[in-house]
N, C-alpha and C positions, 0 to 999 in steps of 0.2 A: 253654355251658360253666358257666353260673352255678349255684353250689350243688351241684355234682356230686361233691364230695369230702368225706371225713370225716377230721378230724385227731384222733389219740389221743396224749396226752402222758403219759408215765410218768416222774414225778419221783422217783427212787429215792435210796438212801443213797450209793452210789458213783458214780452217773451218772444223766443224764437222757436218755431216748430218746423221739423223736417218730416217729409212723407216720402216713403219709398214704395213705388207701385210696379206691378208686373205688366206684361203686355196686354192683359185683359183689363187693365186699370183697376185692379184689386189691390188694396193696401197690404203690403208685406212687412213693413216696419215703420216705426214712428220714433221721433225724438223730441224732447222739449227742454227748454232752459229759461228760467226767469231772467229778466234784465233789471239791473239796479237803476232806480231813478235818482237823479242828483238835482238838488234844489239849492243853488248857491245863494240866491236872493229871492224874495217874494216875486212871483211872476216869471222867474227864470227856471227852465227845465233843460237838463243836459243828460247825456249818456257818455260812458267811456267807450270811445270808438274801437279800441283794442278788444274790449269785452264783447262788443257787437260782433266783431269778426270771429272771435273765439267761439261764440255761441253757435255760429254757422258750422264750424268744424265739430264741436261737441255733439250737437243734435244730429248731424249727418252720421257721425260715428255710432251714436245710439241706434239710429234707424238701420244702418248697415249690419250691426251686430244682431239686432232683433230679427232681421231677415235672413241671417246666416249666409250672407254672400260676401264676395270680395269687392273692394272699391272698383277694380277694373271690370266688374260685371255691369257697371252702370253705363247705359247708352248715352245719357244726357243729364245735365243739371239745369234746372230753371230756378231763378231767384226772384223773389219780390221783396220790396223794401217799403219803408215808412213814407217815402215820397217827398215830404217837405223838410225832413231832417237833414242838416248840412254838416259836412266834415271838411276840415282843411288839414293837409299833411304835406310833408317834404318828400320829394321824389328820391333824394339821395339817401336819407336816413330811413325812409319808409315809415316814419313815426308821425302820429297826429301832433298838430301844433296847438290844439285846444280840444276840449271836449266837444263831442257832437252836440249841436244846438237843435233841440227837439221841436217838432212842429207845434207843440203846445206853448212854446216859449213866447213871452210877451215883451221882451226887452226893447223891441223895435216898434212898439205900437205908436208912439208919438211920431216917429219918422214916417211910418206907413200912413198915418193920418195926413201928414203934410203932402206926401206923394199923391194921395187920393184926391186932395183938393185941387192940385194943379194938373195931374195927369191921369185921373181915374178913368175917364172916357177912352183915352188913347190906349191905356193898358188893357182895358176890358175888350176893346175892339180887336186888338192884336193877339192877346193871350187867352181870352175867354174867361179871365179871372177878375174878381174884385181885388183891388189893392188891399192887402192885409198882411199883418206880421206873420200870419199862418204860413205863408209861402216862403220859398228858399231865398229869394232875391235880397230881401232886407237883412237876412241873417249873414249872407255873404258880405254885404256892405259893412255890417257891424264888425265882422272878423277883420276885414281889411283896415278898418279905422282904429280898432281897439286892442289888437293882440300884437305885441312887439315881435313875437316869433313869426307871425304871419307876414308882417311888414318886411322882416329880414329875409325870409324865404322868397318873397316876391322880388326883392332886389337882386338876389342870387339867381333868379330865374328857375328856381326849383319848386315853386309853389304849385300845389294841386288842390283844387277845391271843387266840391260837388255834392250831390245827394249821396245817400249811403250806398246806393247801387254801384256808383262809380268806385267808391272805396273798396267794396267787396270784390268787384271784378278785377280791379287793379291788384289787390292782394293775392287773389287766386291765380291770375293769369298774366299779369304785367301789362294788360291792355288798358288804356285810359279812355274809356267810353261810357256813355250813358244811353239808356234806351229812350225812345221818343215820349213814352207815357210819363216817365219820371221827369224828363226835361220839361214836360208841360206843366209840372207842379212847381217850377221854380219862379214863375212869373217873368221869365226871360225868353221863353220860346214863342215864336209866332206860329200859332196852330194852323194857319193857312198855308204857310210856306214850309213848315217843318224845320225851320232853322232858328238859331239864336237871332233875336231881333236887334238890329243895330241901334235903332232909336232908343229903345229901353236900356240897352247896355250903356249908351252915352249918358242918359239921364241919371242912372245910378253910378256912373263912373266905374263900371266893372269891365276890365279888359277881357275880350273874348279869348285871348291867348292863355288865360289860366283855366279855362273851362274845357271839359272833355268833348270829344267828338260825339255827335248824335247818330245813333243807329236804329234801324228797325228792331222791333222786339225779338225777332227771330233771326237776326243777322249780326250777331256780335263778333263772329270770327275769333272766338276766344276758347282756349283749351287750358285746363288747369296745369300748373307746373307741378311735377311729381312731388317736389319737396314741400309743396303747400297743401296737397290733398292726398295724404296717405300713400304716397308713392305711385299714384295713378295719374295718367293723362286722360282727362274726361272732358268732352265738349261742354262748355257753358253755353247751351243752345238758345236760352231765352232769358229775358229780364223784363219785368214790368213793375209798375207801382202797385202797391198792395190792393187797392180797391178795384182797379182794373183786372188784376189777377183773379179776384173773387168773382167779378162779372163773367169772366171766361170760365172759371171753375163751376159756376152755376149754369153754364150752357146758354147764356144770354147773348147769343151771336146774331139774333134777328132783331130788326128794328122794333122798338116798343117793349121789349122784355126788360124787367126791372129786378134788381137784387138789392137787399139791404144787409149789411154786415154789422153785427152787434159786438163790438169789442170794447177797448178803452173808450173810444168814441163810437159813433154810429154813422155809417156812411151808405148813402143810397145812390145808385147809378141807374140811368135808363139808357139803353142803346138807342141812338137816334140815326143809325145808318151812316151813309157816306157823306151826309150833309150836316155841318155844325148848326145847332139850333141856339140862337141868341136869346137868353132869358131876359124877359122884361120885368121879372119879379124877384130878383136876388139870387137865382141859382147860378152855378158855374157851367161853362162850356169847356169840355176837355176832350182830349184824344183817348178813345177807348183802347185802341191798339193800332199798330201798323205792322202787318205781318201777312205772309202769303200773297204779297202784291196788292194788298188793299189797306186803306185807312178808314176806320170807323170812328165816330165821335159819340160822346155821351153827355147827358145832363147830369150834373153832380150836385148832390146836397150833402153837406157835412155837418154833423152834430158833434161838438167838442166832447161832451160828457155823456157817457152811457154806463159801461161797466165800472168806470172809475167812481161813479156815484155809489155803487154797491160797496166798493172798497172803502169809501169815505164812511159809510154807515158802520162798517166792520172795524176799520183801523183807527179812525178818528173819534167816532162817537161810541163805539162798543155796543151798539144796539143788536148786532148779530155776531155769531162766532164763525159763520161760514156763509158763502153765497147761496148754498143749498137751502138755507132757511127762508130765503126771500119768498118763494112761491107759497109754501104753506102758511107763512106769517101773513102774507097779503090776502090769502083766501080765508083767513080766520075771522075776517070782518066782512060784512055784506057790501060795504062801499068805502069810499075814502074819508067819510065823515066830514066832508067839506074842506079837507086839507089838500092843497096843491103845492107842488114843488117844482120850481124852475131851476134846473141844474146848470146855471150859468157861472160856474166857478172861474172860468177864464174868458167870459164874454159869451155872446150868442153868435153862432155862425149862421148859415143859410136858414131861412130867408131874411133874417133880421140884420145880420152883420153889425152888431153892436159890441165893440170891444170893451165898452164901459159898463155893460150889464154885469150883474153879479147874482150868485145863487140866492134864491128867495123862497121862503116857505110862508104861505098865507092860509088863513082860515082856521088857525089853531084855536081850540077852546079847551076848557078843563077836561072835556070828555075824550080828547085825542089821546091815543095810545101809540106805542111803538109800531103796532100793526098798521095803524092808519098812516104813520110816517113812511113805513116800508112800502106800503101800497102807493102812496103819493109819489115816491121816488121812482118806482117802476112805471107808473102811469105817465110821469113826466117824460120818460124816454119815448114811450109810445105816442104821446101827443106831438112831440117834435117830429117824429117820422110822419105822422098824419099831416102836419102843417106842410112839410116838404113835398109829400105825395100830391097834395092838392095843387101846389104851385107847379109841380112837374107836369101834371095833366094839363094845366092851363097853358104852359109854355109849349108843350109838344102837340097840343090840340088833339089829344087822344086819352081815353080812359085806361086806367091800369086794371087789367083783368084779374091779375093775381100777383102776389109778391113772393119772390123766392128769398129765403133768409138763411143766414149762417152766422157763425161766431159763437163764443162761449155762452152768451145769454139765451140762446134759443132752446136750451134744455129746460128752461123755466116755463112750465105749462101755463101758469097764470099770465105771465107777460105775453106769451104768444097768442093766447086766446083774447086777451084784452087788445092786442095789436090788431087782430082780425076784426074785432068788434068795432073799434074806433075808426078803422079804415073803411069798413064795410065791404072788404074784399077778402078772398081766401088767402091764407098764409101757408106757404109750402116749404118744408124742410127736406133737404136732400139726404140720400143714403150716406154719402161721404160728407161729414160735417166740416172737415178742414178744406173748405172750398178755395181759400186763398193759396195755400200750398199746392193744391190740386191744379189750379189755374197756372201757377208758375211751372209745374211739371208739364202741363200741356204745351206751354210755350217753348219749354226746353226741348220737348220732343219734336215740335214743329221745326225748330232750328237745326235739329239733328237729322231731319228728313224722315222721322218715324211716324209723323202725322202729316197727311197730305193737305189738310184744309182746316180752317176754324170750324167749319160745319160739323166735323167729327166730334168736337167737344160737346155739342148739343145732343148728339146721338148717344153719348155715354151717360147723360144725366138721368138719375132715377130719384123719384120722390119716396121719402120714408114716412113722413107725417103730413097731415093736412088739418089746418084749423079753419073752420067755416065761421063766418060772422053770425051772431045770433042776438045782437043788440038792436033795439028799435031806433028808428031815425030820430025820434024826439029825444030819447035819452042821450044819443050820440051828440046831437046839437047842443043840448044843455051842458054836457060835460065840456065840450070844446069852447063854449061861450065862457065858462068859468075859467078854463085854462088860459084863454087869451087875455082875460082880465089880469091874471097872475103875471103873465109875460110883461104886460105894460108896466107893472110895478117893479119889475127887475131891471128895466132899461135905464141906461144912463146913470147908474148908481155911483160909479167912480168918476170924480171930476178929472178931466184930462190932465190938469196941472199936477195932480197927485199920483198919476200912474207912472210907476218906474219904467223907464224906457232905455236905460243903459247910458251911463255917462260917456260922453264923447261920440255918441251915435251921429251919423251923418245928418245934415240938415238940407232942406231943399230950397 
């Protein structure tokens, strides 16, 4: 039984999922744990870093027990992470110095705006990213400026700071490393050289000495300390940022293949092969993976609000009791009744990049019901995906033949059919829906030598469901026209001077 199983851990924004697979890549065990969201001030979002790490252990234990195996039966561990969420901790105490600052956090928006005005073109050229508070760099700068414990640890020479992958790997193995895909989400990595960029580090006054070493996704050279992983020494063979892990889990290892993950937010990636494609239209250029001796790139479109809009309907408005109600409720009316919802709770990401946009509902009349509102919320997610798909095709110079999708929202038949209709292309759902954890497991197996190439991941992909578009072109264009009118009304709602950005944040 030794070494016959692969563990994939997906540490996400609202929860952590672990997946245990056998050598035929069939699921043998699963684990899941919700993550508490912390909102200290309007626009601020944090996590308890110790809880994040504990969730990795608890969900791994759940999967191991369900599969009725021993921890030492695991051949490799692969971990994916939130990407832009940042943790600072002390190397001597091993304790966090502040809560993890989550990718959704807006406290550094004003600082990011100042950076963009002066250095936006330089940053995009080197990192492939738009300057935005979404990414890790401005969060690191905020920690250095505003947290006394971080300042003291830096003076002692014991400060460690990085994305959550670094925190997890250090806790499990003692190695201070990050993988290159996660590093590419900090806004500090030069995606052409694969190294921390000296010019950007100097601009933000972030010393390279406090940052982890950058490794290939499959070359972490890390093994769990027995006291940290149920008494077993298991190779942590792979690490990736979550969306790239989902790209791999969907078998999108060939140029031109596209996946979209519907979670808290909604994230679309297109594999562009070994050449970075510079977007002229607001998308991001990022590293898909560096493994097996090759580096591939991707075009990246991120939508801040997707599943969290459903949570808003449930928890804040009380319009539904469960997310399962959304599909039947939306299908109970023949159309949206002229109601459009732009879910810009924390601004608009690609392709608009407007930090000052806010959630907007238009077209309400006395005839509008909660069914129309529910439908408008779901359609709002699909419209954003459609906007980004159109830009992605333009930048890549190629049409999207089909879209592979995953995440919690893909069980909603209304949403998936509407997504296919508004895109005008088929939507494919895989047999294993936990694609992010699966991709992490694949990369872990690569690092442990159990998979010989990325191509193998495509061979294991199997389709479970297919949604074909059946909407007319005229209807599609009419809906998109109205949607884009709604988007224009959401833009620039918050005045810059009134946006909380964190007292004491750095200035440029």
